C-alpha positions in Angstrom: -44.8 45.5 -31.1 -46.4 41.6 -31.1 -47.3 39.7 -34.6 -48.7 36.8 -33.1 -47.8 33.2 -35.2 -49.7 31.5 -33.0 -51.3 30.6 -29.3 -47.7 30.6 -27.5 -45.2 31.8 -30.3 -45.4 35.6 -31.1 -42.6 37.2 -33.1 -41.8 40.4 -30.6 -40.1 43.7 -32.4 -38.3 46.6 -30.6 -38.3 50.3 -31.2 -34.1 49.6 -31.5 -34.6 47.2 -34.0 -34.2 44.4 -32.5 -37.0 41.4 -32.6 -37.0 37.9 -30.7 -39.2 34.9 -32.0 -40.2 32.6 -29.7 -42.1 31.2 -27.1 -45.0 34.0 -25.1 -45.8 34.2 -21.7 -49.4 32.9 -21.0 -50.1 35.0 -18.5 -50.0 38.7 -19.5 -50.0 40.3 -22.9 -48.3 37.8 -24.0 -45.4 41.0 -24.7 -42.5 39.0 -23.0 -40.6 36.5 -24.0 -41.2 33.6 -22.0 -40.3 29.6 -22.7 -37.6 29.3 -25.8 -36.7 31.4 -28.7 -34.0 33.6 -30.1 -33.6 37.5 -29.7 -31.3 38.9 -33.0 -29.6 42.2 -32.4 -30.7 45.0 -34.9 -28.1 44.2 -37.9 -29.7 40.4 -37.8 -27.0 39.2 -36.0 -28.3 36.7 -33.2 -27.3 37.9 -29.4 -29.5 35.0 -27.2 -30.7 31.7 -28.2 -32.3 29.8 -25.1 -34.2 29.6 -22.6 -36.4 32.7 -21.1 -38.1 33.5 -18.1 -41.0 37.1 -18.0 -38.7 38.8 -20.7 -35.9 38.3 -18.8 -32.7 35.6 -20.0 -33.4 32.5 -17.6 -31.9 29.1 -18.3 -29.7 27.4 -20.3 -28.4 29.6 -23.3 -26.0 30.9 -26.3 -25.1 34.9 -25.6 -23.3 36.6 -28.3 -21.9 40.3 -28.5 -21.6 42.0 -32.1 -17.7 42.8 -30.6 -17.2 39.4 -30.6 -18.0 38.0 -26.7 -19.7 35.0 -26.1 -20.7 33.1 -23.2 -22.3 29.9 -23.2 -24.1 28.2 -20.2 -27.0 28.5 -17.7 -28.9 32.3 -16.6 -31.2 34.1 -14.0 -32.9 36.7 -14.4 -30.8 38.4 -17.2 -27.9 37.4 -15.4 -24.8 34.7 -16.4 -24.6 32.7 -13.1 -24.5 28.8 -13.0 -22.2 26.8 -15.1 -20.5 28.0 -17.9 -17.7 29.2 -20.2 -17.1 32.7 -21.8 -15.0 33.7 -24.6 -14.2 37.7 -25.5 -13.2 38.6 -28.3 -9.1 37.9 -27.8 -10.0 34.1 -27.5 -9.4 34.0 -23.5 -11.7 31.7 -21.7 -13.0 31.2 -18.2 -15.0 28.1 -17.8 -16.7 27.0 -14.4 -19.3 29.2 -12.5 -21.0 32.3 -12.0 -22.7 34.3 -9.8 -24.2 37.4 -10.9 -22.2 37.9 -14.0 -18.8 37.6 -12.2 -17.1 34.3 -11.5 -17.3 33.0 -8.7 -16.6 29.3 -7.8 -14.1 26.9 -9.5 -12.9 27.5 -13.0 -10.1 27.6 -15.6 -9.5 30.7 -17.2 -7.4 30.0 -21.0 -5.4 32.9 -22.8 -5.6 33.6 -26.1 -3.2 31.0 -27.4 -5.2 28.6 -25.3 -2.9 27.7 -22.6 -4.3 27.5 -19.3 -3.6 30.6 -16.8 -5.5 30.0 -13.9 -7.4 27.5 -12.1 -8.6 27.8 -9.1 -11.5 29.2 -6.5 -12.7 32.7 -7.7 -14.9 35.6 -6.3 -16.3 38.6 -7.3 -14.1 37.8 -10.8 -11.1 37.4 -9.1 -8.6 34.0 -8.6 -8.6 33.6 -5.1 -6.9 30.7 -4.7 -5.7 28.5 -7.4 -5.0 25.0 -8.0 -3.5 22.5 -10.0 -5.8 20.4 -12.4 -8.4 17.9 -10.4 -7.2 14.3 -11.2 -11.0 13.6 -12.2 -10.2 16.5 -14.6 -7.5 15.6 -16.5 -9.7 13.1 -18.8 -10.9 16.1 -20.3 -7.4 16.6 -21.5 -8.3 14.9 -25.0 -11.3 16.6 -25.2 -9.7 20.2 -24.2 -7.2 19.5 -26.7 -9.6 19.0 -29.9 -10.9 22.2 -29.0 -7.5 24.0 -28.8 -7.1 23.9 -25.4 -4.1 22.7 -23.2 -4.4 21.7 -19.4 -0.4 22.0 -17.8 1.0 18.4 -16.6 0.9 18.2 -13.0 -2.8 17.3 -10.6 -4.1 16.5 -7.8 -3.1 13.6 -6.9 
């Protein structure tokens, strides 16, 4: 069901009780998110806020799960893809590169106590090469500290 608000914005309702408010495609029947918008869970909490393309999360956005997991970063065709940060319900976080929903490329992972637990290159969701925090990232220590995160003392020279 589609309730159009204007020529390029709509409210879309799904049978499961979810709904979307935002821009829609102007090239089809206007029943798919396209542009910027927000999808809500049936309980009213926000599921995804960000950019859409042809009905899929695509571009920059923030996704939240009812179980308190969340992701902020880039998406491609409804999958986590590009740069972003994922936080699990227990407080653990991974920040770095993603490919089709898996950790892939350079990234850092913090445990639930906000201590850096892994830093390096990832492939298929697994750490394949550990490395100390690169010197260029050390200035992030102040920012990360303010967010409750810590960096290890050693760095590349």
